[in-house]
DRENKEPA-784552 format. One record per residue (C-alpha): x, y, z; residue in three letters. Coordinates in Angstrom, 3 decimals, always signed. Each point is the difference from the previous one (the first is absolute). Example, Ala and Ser with C-alpha at 12.3 -4.5 7.8 and 13.67 -1.06 7.14 Angstrom:
2
<r east="+12.300" north="-4.500" up="+7.800" resn="Ala"/>
<r east="+1.370" north="+3.440" up="-0.660" resn="Ser"/>
end
This chain:
394
<r east="-4.870" north="+19.114" up="+13.423" resn="Unk"/>
<r east="+3.136" north="-1.987" up="-0.763" resn="Unk"/>
<r east="-0.167" north="-3.777" up="+0.359" resn="Unk"/>
<r east="+3.271" north="-1.607" up="+0.998" resn="Unk"/>
<r east="+1.181" north="-3.335" up="-1.369" resn="Unk"/>
<r east="+1.706" north="-1.571" up="+2.994" resn="Unk"/>
<r east="+1.183" north="-3.315" up="-1.414" resn="Unk"/>
<r east="-0.125" north="-2.329" up="-3.013" resn="Unk"/>
<r east="-0.211" north="-3.757" up="-0.437" resn="Unk"/>
<r east="+0.705" north="-1.132" up="-3.545" resn="Unk"/>
<r east="+0.458" north="-3.175" up="-2.026" resn="Unk"/>
<r east="+0.120" north="-0.510" up="-3.765" resn="Unk"/>
<r east="+2.186" north="-1.632" up="-2.648" resn="Unk"/>
<r east="+2.820" north="+2.395" up="+0.991" resn="Unk"/>
<r east="+0.184" north="-1.596" up="+3.437" resn="Unk"/>
<r east="-1.488" north="-0.058" up="+3.472" resn="Unk"/>
<r east="+0.451" north="+2.968" up="+2.284" resn="Unk"/>
<r east="+1.461" north="+3.443" up="-0.377" resn="Unk"/>
<r east="+3.684" north="-0.962" up="-0.033" resn="Unk"/>
<r east="-0.364" north="-2.736" up="-2.627" resn="Unk"/>
<r east="-1.959" north="+2.226" up="-2.323" resn="Unk"/>
<r east="+2.402" north="+2.913" up="+0.407" resn="Unk"/>
<r east="+2.839" north="-2.353" up="-0.907" resn="Unk"/>
<r east="-1.871" north="-1.258" up="-3.062" resn="Unk"/>
<r east="-0.547" north="+3.548" up="-1.223" resn="Unk"/>
<r east="+3.788" north="+0.390" up="+0.020" resn="Unk"/>
<r east="+0.243" north="-2.916" up="-2.468" resn="Unk"/>
<r east="-2.271" north="+0.943" up="-2.898" resn="Unk"/>
<r east="+1.965" north="-2.160" up="-2.438" resn="Unk"/>
<r east="-1.538" north="-3.087" up="+1.617" resn="Unk"/>
<r east="-3.353" north="-1.309" up="-1.215" resn="Unk"/>
<r east="-2.454" north="-0.504" up="+2.841" resn="Unk"/>
<r east="-2.897" north="-1.461" up="-1.996" resn="Unk"/>
<r east="-0.149" north="-3.708" up="-0.795" resn="Unk"/>
<r east="-1.752" north="-2.405" up="-2.350" resn="Unk"/>
<r east="-2.993" north="-1.930" up="+1.292" resn="Unk"/>
<r east="-1.754" north="-2.762" up="-1.959" resn="Unk"/>
<r east="-2.811" north="-0.743" up="+2.479" resn="Unk"/>
<r east="-1.996" north="+3.219" up="-0.112" resn="Unk"/>
<r east="-1.011" north="+0.041" up="-3.656" resn="Unk"/>
<r east="-2.758" north="-2.465" up="-0.841" resn="Unk"/>
<r east="+1.814" north="-0.992" up="-3.194" resn="Unk"/>
<r east="+3.149" north="-0.868" up="+1.920" resn="Unk"/>
<r east="+1.861" north="+2.755" up="-1.833" resn="Unk"/>
<r east="+2.771" north="+1.454" up="+2.172" resn="Unk"/>
<r east="-0.527" north="+3.641" up="+0.912" resn="Unk"/>
<r east="+2.251" north="+2.430" up="+1.852" resn="Unk"/>
<r east="-1.332" north="+0.960" up="+3.434" resn="Unk"/>
<r east="+1.225" north="+1.873" up="+3.043" resn="Unk"/>
<r east="-0.206" north="-2.779" up="+2.571" resn="Unk"/>
<r east="+0.957" north="+0.282" up="+3.654" resn="Unk"/>
<r east="+2.779" north="-2.472" up="+0.645" resn="Unk"/>
<r east="+0.794" north="-1.751" up="+3.244" resn="Unk"/>
<r east="-2.102" north="-1.635" up="+2.668" resn="Unk"/>
<r east="-3.232" north="+1.654" up="+1.048" resn="Unk"/>
<r east="-1.234" north="-0.115" up="+3.601" resn="Unk"/>
<r east="-2.304" north="-2.860" up="+0.985" resn="Unk"/>
<r east="-3.629" north="+0.922" up="+0.546" resn="Unk"/>
<r east="-0.876" north="-3.357" up="+1.568" resn="Unk"/>
<r east="-0.961" north="+1.582" up="+3.372" resn="Unk"/>
<r east="-2.634" north="+2.149" up="-1.733" resn="Unk"/>
<r east="-3.534" north="-0.908" up="-1.162" resn="Unk"/>
<r east="-0.166" north="-1.653" up="-3.424" resn="Unk"/>
<r east="-1.455" north="+3.060" up="-1.708" resn="Unk"/>
<r east="+3.168" north="+1.913" up="+0.908" resn="Unk"/>
<r east="+2.341" north="-2.621" up="-1.474" resn="Unk"/>
<r east="+0.814" north="+1.590" up="-3.358" resn="Unk"/>
<r east="+3.178" north="+1.093" up="-1.755" resn="Unk"/>
<r east="-1.338" north="+3.542" up="+0.091" resn="Unk"/>
<r east="-0.171" north="-0.048" up="+3.785" resn="Unk"/>
<r east="+3.403" north="-1.677" up="+0.281" resn="Unk"/>
<r east="+1.480" north="+2.943" up="-1.914" resn="Unk"/>
<r east="-1.957" north="+2.392" up="+2.219" resn="Unk"/>
<r east="+1.311" north="-1.690" up="+3.150" resn="Unk"/>
<r east="+3.551" north="+0.190" up="-1.312" resn="Unk"/>
<r east="-0.358" north="+3.750" up="-0.502" resn="Unk"/>
<r east="-1.835" north="+0.508" up="+3.304" resn="Unk"/>
<r east="+2.737" north="-1.781" up="+1.951" resn="Unk"/>
<r east="+2.417" north="+2.706" up="-1.157" resn="Unk"/>
<r east="-2.080" north="+2.814" up="+1.521" resn="Unk"/>
<r east="-1.386" north="-1.823" up="+3.015" resn="Unk"/>
<r east="+2.587" north="+1.320" up="+2.455" resn="Unk"/>
<r east="-0.488" north="+3.602" up="-1.094" resn="Unk"/>
<r east="-3.761" north="-0.454" up="+0.065" resn="Unk"/>
<r east="+0.018" north="-1.349" up="+3.546" resn="Unk"/>
<r east="+2.077" north="+2.960" up="+1.138" resn="Unk"/>
<r east="-2.140" north="+2.595" up="-1.785" resn="Unk"/>
<r east="-3.274" north="-1.548" up="+1.129" resn="Unk"/>
<r east="+0.793" north="-0.014" up="+3.710" resn="Unk"/>
<r east="-2.807" north="+1.841" up="+1.718" resn="Unk"/>
<r east="-2.097" north="+0.179" up="-3.182" resn="Unk"/>
<r east="-3.492" north="-1.491" up="+0.184" resn="Unk"/>
<r east="-0.417" north="-2.941" up="-2.374" resn="Unk"/>
<r east="-3.125" north="+1.588" up="-1.444" resn="Unk"/>
<r east="+2.207" north="+2.909" up="-1.077" resn="Unk"/>
<r east="+2.191" north="-2.296" up="-2.116" resn="Unk"/>
<r east="-1.128" north="-0.485" up="-3.609" resn="Unk"/>
<r east="+1.089" north="-2.232" up="-2.869" resn="Unk"/>
<r east="-0.466" north="+0.851" up="-3.682" resn="Unk"/>
<r east="+1.429" north="-2.353" up="-2.618" resn="Unk"/>
<r east="+0.007" north="+0.129" up="-3.787" resn="Unk"/>
<r east="-0.265" north="-3.307" up="-1.844" resn="Unk"/>
<r east="-1.342" north="-1.488" up="-3.192" resn="Unk"/>
<r east="+0.564" north="-3.731" up="+0.484" resn="Unk"/>
<r east="-0.486" north="-0.635" up="+3.720" resn="Unk"/>
<r east="-0.199" north="-3.813" up="+0.299" resn="Unk"/>
<r east="-0.907" north="-0.749" up="-3.624" resn="Unk"/>
<r east="+2.905" north="-2.439" up="-0.416" resn="Unk"/>
<r east="-1.434" north="-2.145" up="+2.801" resn="Unk"/>
<r east="-3.375" north="+0.140" up="-1.719" resn="Unk"/>
<r east="+1.611" north="-1.148" up="-3.235" resn="Unk"/>
<r east="+1.473" north="-3.022" up="+1.759" resn="Unk"/>
<r east="-3.371" north="-0.763" up="+1.586" resn="Unk"/>
<r east="-1.744" north="+0.246" up="-3.382" resn="Unk"/>
<r east="+2.492" north="-2.447" up="-1.524" resn="Unk"/>
<r east="-0.612" north="-2.375" up="+2.910" resn="Unk"/>
<r east="-3.748" north="+0.302" up="-0.612" resn="Unk"/>
<r east="+0.476" north="-0.778" up="-3.687" resn="Unk"/>
<r east="+2.014" north="-3.140" up="+0.738" resn="Unk"/>
<r east="-1.586" north="-1.204" up="+3.241" resn="Unk"/>
<r east="-3.547" north="+1.293" up="-0.362" resn="Unk"/>
<r east="+0.185" north="+2.119" up="+3.133" resn="Unk"/>
<r east="+1.973" north="+2.745" up="+1.682" resn="Unk"/>
<r east="+2.778" north="-0.836" up="+2.494" resn="Unk"/>
<r east="-1.408" north="-0.121" up="+3.518" resn="Unk"/>
<r east="+2.397" north="+2.713" up="+1.150" resn="Unk"/>
<r east="-1.081" north="+2.397" up="-2.773" resn="Unk"/>
<r east="-1.960" north="+3.047" up="+1.162" resn="Unk"/>
<r east="-1.249" north="+2.567" up="-2.478" resn="Unk"/>
<r east="+0.846" north="+2.784" up="+2.479" resn="Unk"/>
<r east="+3.609" north="-0.308" up="-1.172" resn="Unk"/>
<r east="-1.001" north="+1.596" up="-3.320" resn="Unk"/>
<r east="-1.863" north="+2.965" up="+1.428" resn="Unk"/>
<r east="+1.794" north="+3.230" up="-0.768" resn="Unk"/>
<r east="-0.021" north="+1.044" up="+3.635" resn="Unk"/>
<r east="+1.832" north="-3.213" up="+1.030" resn="Unk"/>
<r east="+3.564" north="+1.423" up="+0.141" resn="Unk"/>
<r east="-1.175" north="+3.129" up="+1.836" resn="Unk"/>
<r east="-1.831" north="-2.075" up="+2.611" resn="Unk"/>
<r east="+2.976" north="-2.337" up="+0.363" resn="Unk"/>
<r east="+2.379" north="+2.899" up="+0.650" resn="Unk"/>
<r east="-2.516" north="+1.550" up="+2.399" resn="Unk"/>
<r east="-0.070" north="-3.249" up="+1.955" resn="Unk"/>
<r east="+3.805" north="-0.103" up="+0.112" resn="Unk"/>
<r east="+0.085" north="+3.560" up="+1.325" resn="Unk"/>
<r east="-3.069" north="-0.210" up="+2.245" resn="Unk"/>
<r east="-1.505" north="+2.933" up="-1.886" resn="Unk"/>
<r east="-3.667" north="+0.708" up="+0.742" resn="Unk"/>
<r east="-0.411" north="+3.217" up="-1.957" resn="Unk"/>
<r east="-1.108" north="+0.277" up="-3.642" resn="Unk"/>
<r east="+1.190" north="-3.022" up="-1.976" resn="Unk"/>
<r east="-0.564" north="-0.274" up="-3.724" resn="Unk"/>
<r east="+1.497" north="-0.665" up="-3.398" resn="Unk"/>
<r east="+0.199" north="+2.120" up="-3.128" resn="Unk"/>
<r east="-0.008" north="-1.666" up="-3.404" resn="Unk"/>
<r east="+0.389" north="+2.452" up="-2.856" resn="Unk"/>
<r east="+2.466" north="-2.072" up="-2.013" resn="Unk"/>
<r east="+3.523" north="+1.439" up="-0.190" resn="Unk"/>
<r east="-0.786" north="+3.076" up="+2.117" resn="Unk"/>
<r east="-1.424" north="-2.013" up="+2.928" resn="Unk"/>
<r east="+2.799" north="+0.230" up="+2.545" resn="Unk"/>
<r east="+0.927" north="+3.579" up="-0.847" resn="Unk"/>
<r east="-3.636" north="+0.803" up="+0.763" resn="Unk"/>
<r east="+0.352" north="-1.938" up="+3.254" resn="Unk"/>
<r east="+2.758" north="+2.437" up="+0.992" resn="Unk"/>
<r east="-2.142" north="+2.968" up="-0.952" resn="Unk"/>
<r east="-2.876" north="-1.470" up="+2.010" resn="Unk"/>
<r east="+2.280" north="-0.483" up="+3.016" resn="Unk"/>
<r east="+0.821" north="+3.711" up="-0.176" resn="Unk"/>
<r east="-3.724" north="+0.817" up="-0.115" resn="Unk"/>
<r east="-0.730" north="-2.173" up="+3.052" resn="Unk"/>
<r east="+2.728" north="+1.766" up="+1.956" resn="Unk"/>
<r east="-0.975" north="+3.454" up="-1.234" resn="Unk"/>
<r east="-3.656" north="-0.637" up="+0.894" resn="Unk"/>
<r east="+0.973" north="-1.190" up="+3.487" resn="Unk"/>
<r east="-1.516" north="-3.427" up="-0.633" resn="Unk"/>
<r east="+3.242" north="-1.764" up="+0.880" resn="Unk"/>
<r east="+3.299" north="+0.648" up="+1.748" resn="Unk"/>
<r east="+1.985" north="-2.685" up="-1.837" resn="Unk"/>
<r east="-0.672" north="-1.606" up="-3.372" resn="Unk"/>
<r east="+1.736" north="-3.042" up="-1.438" resn="Unk"/>
<r east="-0.370" north="+0.516" up="-3.721" resn="Unk"/>
<r east="+1.449" north="-1.240" up="-3.262" resn="Unk"/>
<r east="-0.606" north="-2.871" up="-2.350" resn="Unk"/>
<r east="+0.457" north="-3.688" up="-0.610" resn="Unk"/>
<r east="-0.541" north="-2.057" up="-3.146" resn="Unk"/>
<r east="+1.187" north="-3.484" up="-0.903" resn="Unk"/>
<r east="+0.542" north="-1.800" up="-3.267" resn="Unk"/>
<r east="-2.895" north="-2.030" up="-1.344" resn="Unk"/>
<r east="-1.281" north="-1.375" up="-3.292" resn="Unk"/>
<r east="-2.888" north="+2.453" up="-0.144" resn="Unk"/>
<r east="+2.201" north="+3.054" up="-0.447" resn="Unk"/>
<r east="+2.616" north="-1.612" up="-2.246" resn="Unk"/>
<r east="-2.549" north="-1.450" up="-2.394" resn="Unk"/>
<r east="-2.328" north="+2.976" up="+0.257" resn="Unk"/>
<r east="+2.658" north="+2.490" up="-1.036" resn="Unk"/>
<r east="+1.204" north="-2.410" up="-2.667" resn="Unk"/>
<r east="-3.550" north="-0.067" up="-1.410" resn="Unk"/>
<r east="+0.289" north="+3.776" up="-0.272" resn="Unk"/>
<r east="+3.263" north="-0.501" up="-1.925" resn="Unk"/>
<r east="+1.776" north="+1.955" up="+2.719" resn="Unk"/>
<r east="+2.530" north="-2.566" up="+1.270" resn="Unk"/>
<r east="+3.511" north="+0.382" up="-1.355" resn="Unk"/>
<r east="+1.513" north="-2.918" up="-1.887" resn="Unk"/>
<r east="+3.262" north="+0.708" up="+1.823" resn="Unk"/>
<r east="+1.164" north="+2.426" up="+2.674" resn="Unk"/>
<r east="-1.957" north="+3.244" up="-0.024" resn="Unk"/>
<r east="+1.570" north="+3.061" up="-1.626" resn="Unk"/>
<r east="-1.783" north="+3.159" up="+1.203" resn="Unk"/>
<r east="+0.368" north="+2.889" up="-2.463" resn="Unk"/>
<r east="+1.950" north="-2.125" up="-2.487" resn="Unk"/>
<r east="-0.904" north="+0.089" up="-3.673" resn="Unk"/>
<r east="-0.801" north="-3.722" up="-0.103" resn="Unk"/>
<r east="-1.803" north="-0.217" up="+3.345" resn="Unk"/>
<r east="-2.742" north="-2.614" up="-0.025" resn="Unk"/>
<r east="-1.560" north="-0.104" up="+3.447" resn="Unk"/>
<r east="+0.409" north="-0.785" up="+3.670" resn="Unk"/>
<r east="+1.474" north="-2.673" up="+2.234" resn="Unk"/>
<r east="-2.277" north="-0.724" up="+2.937" resn="Unk"/>
<r east="+1.498" north="-0.114" up="+3.479" resn="Unk"/>
<r east="-0.935" north="-0.399" up="+3.642" resn="Unk"/>
<r east="+0.847" north="+2.059" up="+3.054" resn="Unk"/>
<r east="-0.998" north="+1.261" up="+3.402" resn="Unk"/>
<r east="+0.787" north="+3.509" up="+1.201" resn="Unk"/>
<r east="-1.374" north="+1.160" up="+3.343" resn="Unk"/>
<r east="+0.454" north="+3.397" up="+1.621" resn="Unk"/>
<r east="-0.691" north="+1.258" up="+3.481" resn="Unk"/>
<r east="-1.567" north="+3.421" up="-0.437" resn="Unk"/>
<r east="-0.832" north="+2.309" up="+2.893" resn="Unk"/>
<r east="+0.144" north="+3.550" up="+1.299" resn="Unk"/>
<r east="+3.052" north="-0.914" up="+2.070" resn="Unk"/>
<r east="+2.899" north="+1.958" up="-1.469" resn="Unk"/>
<r east="+2.597" north="-1.916" up="-1.984" resn="Unk"/>
<r east="+2.533" north="+0.748" up="-2.704" resn="Unk"/>
<r east="-2.170" north="-0.884" up="-3.015" resn="Unk"/>
<r east="-3.498" north="+1.261" up="-0.722" resn="Unk"/>
<r east="-2.727" north="-0.105" up="-2.629" resn="Unk"/>
<r east="-0.143" north="+3.601" up="-1.166" resn="Unk"/>
<r east="-2.229" north="-0.133" up="-3.042" resn="Unk"/>
<r east="-2.651" north="-2.100" up="-1.715" resn="Unk"/>
<r east="-1.837" north="+0.563" up="-3.253" resn="Unk"/>
<r east="-2.778" north="-2.097" up="-1.520" resn="Unk"/>
<r east="-1.995" north="+0.067" up="-3.200" resn="Unk"/>
<r east="-2.139" north="-2.163" up="-2.246" resn="Unk"/>
<r east="+0.264" north="+0.047" up="-3.784" resn="Unk"/>
<r east="-3.496" north="-1.408" up="-0.670" resn="Unk"/>
<r east="+1.421" north="-0.844" up="-3.412" resn="Unk"/>
<r east="+0.181" north="-3.789" up="-0.450" resn="Unk"/>
<r east="-0.363" north="-3.139" up="+2.099" resn="Unk"/>
<r east="+3.681" north="-0.915" up="-0.351" resn="Unk"/>
<r east="+1.843" north="+2.421" up="-2.315" resn="Unk"/>
<r east="+1.331" north="+3.302" up="+1.370" resn="Unk"/>
<r east="-1.108" north="+3.357" up="-1.375" resn="Unk"/>
<r east="+2.735" north="+0.701" up="-2.569" resn="Unk"/>
<r east="-0.071" north="+3.710" up="+0.820" resn="Unk"/>
<r east="+1.332" north="-0.742" up="+3.484" resn="Unk"/>
<r east="-2.385" north="+2.584" up="+1.467" resn="Unk"/>
<r east="-0.941" north="-2.135" up="+3.002" resn="Unk"/>
<r east="+3.590" north="-0.910" up="+0.809" resn="Unk"/>
<r east="+1.041" north="+3.636" up="-0.311" resn="Unk"/>
<r east="-2.810" north="+1.021" up="+2.339" resn="Unk"/>
<r east="+1.043" north="-2.591" up="+2.610" resn="Unk"/>
<r east="+3.613" north="+1.186" up="-0.003" resn="Unk"/>
<r east="-0.990" north="+3.659" up="+0.164" resn="Unk"/>
<r east="-2.387" north="-0.636" up="+2.906" resn="Unk"/>
<r east="+2.742" north="-1.819" up="+1.911" resn="Unk"/>
<r east="+2.398" north="+2.894" up="-0.569" resn="Unk"/>
<r east="-2.615" north="+2.489" up="+1.164" resn="Unk"/>
<r east="-0.796" north="-1.968" up="+3.163" resn="Unk"/>
<r east="+3.710" north="-0.329" up="+0.777" resn="Unk"/>
<r east="+0.472" north="+3.725" up="-0.545" resn="Unk"/>
<r east="+2.946" north="-0.497" up="-2.303" resn="Unk"/>
<r east="+1.069" north="+0.844" up="-3.530" resn="Unk"/>
<r east="+0.953" north="-2.465" up="-2.717" resn="Unk"/>
<r east="+3.633" north="+0.991" up="+0.543" resn="Unk"/>
<r east="-0.205" north="-1.287" up="+3.588" resn="Unk"/>
<r east="-0.593" north="-3.604" up="-1.081" resn="Unk"/>
<r east="+3.250" north="-1.966" up="-0.114" resn="Unk"/>
<r east="-1.259" north="-3.330" up="-1.353" resn="Unk"/>
<r east="-3.103" north="-1.426" up="-1.673" resn="Unk"/>
<r east="-0.801" north="-3.692" up="+0.200" resn="Unk"/>
<r east="-1.919" north="-0.587" up="-3.209" resn="Unk"/>
<r east="-2.938" north="-2.346" up="-0.372" resn="Unk"/>
<r east="+1.961" north="-1.151" up="-3.069" resn="Unk"/>
<r east="-1.654" north="-3.320" up="-0.825" resn="Unk"/>
<r east="+1.570" north="-0.674" up="-3.377" resn="Unk"/>
<r east="-3.297" north="-0.061" up="-1.880" resn="Unk"/>
<r east="-0.195" north="+2.102" up="-3.139" resn="Unk"/>
<r east="-2.853" north="+2.264" up="+1.067" resn="Unk"/>
<r east="+0.936" north="+0.532" up="+3.662" resn="Unk"/>
<r east="+3.543" north="+1.067" up="-0.830" resn="Unk"/>
<r east="-1.239" north="+2.352" up="-2.712" resn="Unk"/>
<r east="-2.413" north="+1.661" up="+2.417" resn="Unk"/>
<r east="+2.325" north="+0.169" up="+2.987" resn="Unk"/>
<r east="+3.001" north="+1.382" up="-1.858" resn="Unk"/>
<r east="-2.236" north="+2.726" up="-1.416" resn="Unk"/>
<r east="-1.496" north="+0.803" up="+3.418" resn="Unk"/>
<r east="+3.314" north="+0.030" up="+1.869" resn="Unk"/>
<r east="+1.647" north="+2.133" up="-2.691" resn="Unk"/>
<r east="-2.931" north="+2.418" up="+0.147" resn="Unk"/>
<r east="+0.524" north="+0.469" up="+3.751" resn="Unk"/>
<r east="+3.781" north="-0.368" up="+0.405" resn="Unk"/>
<r east="+1.453" north="+0.224" up="-3.531" resn="Unk"/>
<r east="+3.361" north="-1.810" up="+0.142" resn="Unk"/>
<r east="+1.034" north="+1.590" up="+3.281" resn="Unk"/>
<r east="-0.590" north="-2.789" up="+2.508" resn="Unk"/>
<r east="+1.595" north="-3.434" up="+0.406" resn="Unk"/>
<r east="-2.560" north="-2.708" up="-0.719" resn="Unk"/>
<r east="-0.120" north="-3.760" up="-0.360" resn="Unk"/>
<r east="-2.306" north="-2.964" up="-0.134" resn="Unk"/>
<r east="+0.933" north="-2.781" up="+2.415" resn="Unk"/>
<r east="-2.234" north="-2.666" up="-1.519" resn="Unk"/>
<r east="+2.933" north="-1.653" up="-1.789" resn="Unk"/>
<r east="+1.218" north="-0.923" up="+3.499" resn="Unk"/>
<r east="-3.259" north="-0.798" up="+1.788" resn="Unk"/>
<r east="-2.504" north="-0.821" up="-2.703" resn="Unk"/>
<r east="-3.363" north="+1.723" up="+0.061" resn="Unk"/>
<r east="-1.338" north="-0.893" up="+3.432" resn="Unk"/>
<r east="-3.505" north="+1.261" up="-0.811" resn="Unk"/>
<r east="-1.879" north="+0.842" up="+3.232" resn="Unk"/>
<r east="+3.285" north="+0.205" up="+1.913" resn="Unk"/>
<r east="+1.809" north="+2.130" up="-2.588" resn="Unk"/>
<r east="-0.859" north="+3.433" up="+1.395" resn="Unk"/>
<r east="+1.231" north="-0.815" up="+3.514" resn="Unk"/>
<r east="+3.010" north="-1.952" up="-1.260" resn="Unk"/>
<r east="+1.196" north="+2.889" up="-2.145" resn="Unk"/>
<r east="-0.732" north="+2.533" up="+2.726" resn="Unk"/>
<r east="+2.024" north="-2.350" up="+2.207" resn="Unk"/>
<r east="+2.949" north="+0.219" up="-2.364" resn="Unk"/>
<r east="-0.248" north="+3.781" up="+0.282" resn="Unk"/>
<r east="-0.101" north="-0.349" up="+3.811" resn="Unk"/>
<r east="+3.239" north="-1.982" up="-0.136" resn="Unk"/>
<r east="+1.672" north="+2.744" up="-2.049" resn="Unk"/>
<r east="-1.068" north="+2.588" up="+2.540" resn="Unk"/>
<r east="+0.943" north="-2.119" up="+2.988" resn="Unk"/>
<r east="+3.791" north="+0.069" up="-0.076" resn="Unk"/>
<r east="+1.177" north="+1.348" up="-3.378" resn="Unk"/>
<r east="+2.410" north="-2.921" up="-0.347" resn="Unk"/>
<r east="-2.011" north="-1.534" up="-2.846" resn="Unk"/>
<r east="+0.269" north="+1.194" up="-3.609" resn="Unk"/>
<r east="-3.067" north="+1.143" up="-1.887" resn="Unk"/>
<r east="-1.536" north="-3.101" up="-1.615" resn="Unk"/>
<r east="+1.409" north="-0.518" up="-3.460" resn="Unk"/>
<r east="-2.397" north="+0.126" up="-2.927" resn="Unk"/>
<r east="+1.078" north="-3.258" up="-1.576" resn="Unk"/>
<r east="-0.478" north="-0.480" up="-3.734" resn="Unk"/>
<r east="+1.885" north="-2.459" up="-2.167" resn="Unk"/>
<r east="-1.759" north="+1.055" up="-3.200" resn="Unk"/>
<r east="+0.246" north="+3.399" up="-1.713" resn="Unk"/>
<r east="-2.054" north="+2.785" up="+1.517" resn="Unk"/>
<r east="-3.156" north="+1.144" up="-1.776" resn="Unk"/>
<r east="+1.143" north="+3.364" up="-1.315" resn="Unk"/>
<r east="-3.517" north="+0.867" up="-1.177" resn="Unk"/>
<r east="-1.064" north="+0.496" up="+3.632" resn="Unk"/>
<r east="+0.592" north="+3.219" up="+1.937" resn="Unk"/>
<r east="+3.534" north="-0.362" up="+1.347" resn="Unk"/>
<r east="-0.367" north="+0.071" up="+3.752" resn="Unk"/>
<r east="+3.236" north="-0.324" up="+2.006" resn="Unk"/>
<r east="+0.368" north="-3.728" up="+0.644" resn="Unk"/>
<r east="+2.624" north="-1.108" up="+2.532" resn="Unk"/>
<r east="+2.506" north="-1.881" up="-2.165" resn="Unk"/>
<r east="+3.063" north="-0.023" up="+2.249" resn="Unk"/>
<r east="+0.803" north="-0.433" up="+3.680" resn="Unk"/>
<r east="-1.233" north="+3.153" up="+1.687" resn="Unk"/>
<r east="+0.391" north="+0.643" up="+3.735" resn="Unk"/>
<r east="-2.040" north="+3.203" up="+0.001" resn="Unk"/>
<r east="-1.351" north="+0.586" up="+3.501" resn="Unk"/>
<r east="-3.715" north="+0.585" up="-0.551" resn="Unk"/>
<r east="-2.112" north="+2.036" up="+2.396" resn="Unk"/>
<r east="-3.239" north="-0.419" up="-1.934" resn="Unk"/>
<r east="-1.089" north="-2.956" up="-2.136" resn="Unk"/>
<r east="-3.149" north="-0.334" up="-2.075" resn="Unk"/>
<r east="-1.465" north="-3.427" up="-0.792" resn="Unk"/>
<r east="-2.586" north="-0.550" up="-2.742" resn="Unk"/>
<r east="-2.615" north="-2.757" up="-0.205" resn="Unk"/>
<r east="-2.352" north="-0.066" up="-2.968" resn="Unk"/>
<r east="-2.604" north="-2.775" up="-0.011" resn="Unk"/>
<r east="-2.683" north="-1.525" up="-2.205" resn="Unk"/>
<r east="-2.937" north="+2.308" up="-0.558" resn="Unk"/>
<r east="+2.257" north="+3.043" up="+0.082" resn="Unk"/>
<r east="+0.307" north="-0.176" up="+3.791" resn="Unk"/>
<r east="+2.994" north="+2.252" up="+0.693" resn="Unk"/>
<r east="+1.873" north="+0.852" up="+3.190" resn="Unk"/>
<r east="+3.278" north="+1.752" up="+0.754" resn="Unk"/>
<r east="+1.708" north="+0.007" up="+3.394" resn="Unk"/>
<r east="+2.723" north="+2.331" up="+1.249" resn="Unk"/>
<r east="+2.210" north="-1.324" up="+2.801" resn="Unk"/>
<r east="+2.759" north="+2.034" up="+1.550" resn="Unk"/>
<r east="+2.243" north="+0.722" up="+2.931" resn="Unk"/>
<r east="-0.678" north="+2.756" up="+2.492" resn="Unk"/>
<r east="+2.275" north="+3.007" up="+0.298" resn="Unk"/>
<r east="+2.203" north="-0.332" up="+3.060" resn="Unk"/>
<r east="-1.346" north="+3.238" up="+1.471" resn="Unk"/>
<r east="-3.611" north="-1.245" up="-0.104" resn="Unk"/>
end
């Protein structure tokens, strides 16, 4: 059964809302990441994909909901609220589900509370550990929507929110829900910046996916929320493929076998050939090993016959939100065809030792009908999504 993606709320370093982000994609020469000197414990400035502008106040909500993560979630939810209210008319609240991918939840608030404890000898009175629970953003969104169906979070690192979309499809297909709000939200915090730096995976400058001198990622933050249902709309989730490398706790299987399997499963579920895919949004982190594996896997499946790009130079790696954010960028391409394919931005020479997949290196207004989005996480946790538009005669 096809699951339709009725609407999208989205916020990241590219902007807030569909129109802002579409406009940003038309200006790839601009740098959307910025230096931050507060996130690294050494005080060293690092490039991050930070959401700019004022976030909504959460003062009316209980203290355990008052986190940056939930402010981003509310900003994205406000963009889909009208469509949700229309679609949910006559739908029982227990038939409305929420599934959210995240890796940080309210960790930043916990970091502030821990610093307060260190200095003052106690936690702030308003601090509530519930803010750090992984389910916190899912429950917050469920409360906003009045959803009383299944509500839970998925935390499988960088594949989390792509898996949330797959899970939404399963809930609909199994008749456990009529509407699912799904996607991901992650916010910047010291834990992720310093943790990835300890793994020597944070770039010293702006990330350069598939470049010869690539040296790691830039961490970002984002919220991307979809309304998914069986109610017919223009854009649908046609295919999903998942696999697990079982190779290493953090490094990908260099053979790319798991990634290849995920893409092939998605193609099979969608009932399409490789030649039907018009664009691939690459996981493309800018780390040495991920780019080696992914270029090999994508070339094995598509050769150099499909337009592909990594968008992490524009958004940073938004971790638990990355899968939904990048699927969201595909949704925008499918929505009105007035947005160019995201440029694959590199300012350093390309690594010519890698399989030469077809990276988008110029403004390209190809009108895609099918887009594939890859998310490859720690532990070899792989997922590929295929989004597309329906044929007019359907």
